[in-house]
Each structure stands twice: as C-alpha cells, then as structure tokens.
C-alpha positions in Angstrom: 0.0 0.0 0.0 1.0 3.6 -0.5 1.2 4.2 3.2 3.8 1.6 3.6 5.9 3.1 0.8 5.5 6.5 2.6 6.9 4.9 5.8 3.9 4.9 7.9 0.6 2.8 8.5 -2.9 3.1 9.7 -1.5 2.2 13.2 0.9 5.1 13.1 -1.7 7.6 12.0 -4.2 6.2 14.7 -1.5 6.7 17.4 -0.6 10.2 16.3 -4.4 11.1 16.3 -5.3 9.2 19.6 -7.8 7.1 17.7 -8.2 3.4 17.0 -6.5 1.8 13.9 -10.1 0.6 13.0 -11.3 4.2 12.8 -8.5 5.2 10.4 -9.3 1.9 8.4 -12.9 2.7 8.3 -12.4 6.3 7.2 -10.0 5.2 4.6 -12.7 3.1 2.9 -15.6 5.5 3.3 -17.4 3.7 6.2 -16.6 6.6 8.5 -16.1 10.3 7.8 -13.6 12.4 9.6 -11.8 15.3 8.1 -9.1 14.9 10.7 -8.4 11.4 9.9 -8.8 12.0 6.1 -6.3 15.0 6.5 -3.9 12.7 8.3 -3.9 10.0 5.7 -3.6 12.6 2.9 -0.7 14.4 4.6 1.2 11.0 5.0 0.7 10.6 1.3 1.7 14.1 0.4 -1.7 15.2 -1.0 -4.8 16.7 0.2 -8.1 15.0 1.4 -9.9 16.6 -1.6 -7.5 14.9 -4.1 -7.3 11.6 -2.1 -11.2 11.3 -1.6 -12.7 13.5 -4.2 -16.1 11.7 -4.0 -16.4 13.0 -0.5 -16.0 16.7 -1.1 -18.0 19.3 -2.8 -16.5 21.7 -5.5 -15.8 24.2 -2.8 -13.6 21.6 -0.9 -16.2 21.3 2.0 -17.0 17.7 3.1 -20.3 16.3 1.8 -22.7 15.3 4.5 
C-alpha cells in the first residue's frame, strides 16, 4: 500500500491522532467520515483530502454530509 511506501501505517496515524486503527481504516474506505483522519492520511501521502477522496468533497472543498 502507498502508506507503507511513505513509511507509515494506519496504526501510526491512529496513534498520532489518538484514535483506533479501526477508525482510520474505516475512514479510508468510506465507512466513517472524519476530516481530521482523512487529512492525516492525505498528509502522509503528500496530498490533500480533496484529491485523495474526491467523491467525499463538494467543489468548494467542503466535506459532503
């Protein structure tokens, strides 16, 4: 996975955010929505949440409800 190539993992992101690995995993596949988690995943991959998860954002870059 791309996170491994970037030198991190869901567990690392979860630990840094103080959430569970399951929360990070769920968010990554769209089962959960958290801008904070999506931002952390995107940052680890040197991108933005809007680029990584375009289907989850409106054109004005606000998260869809």
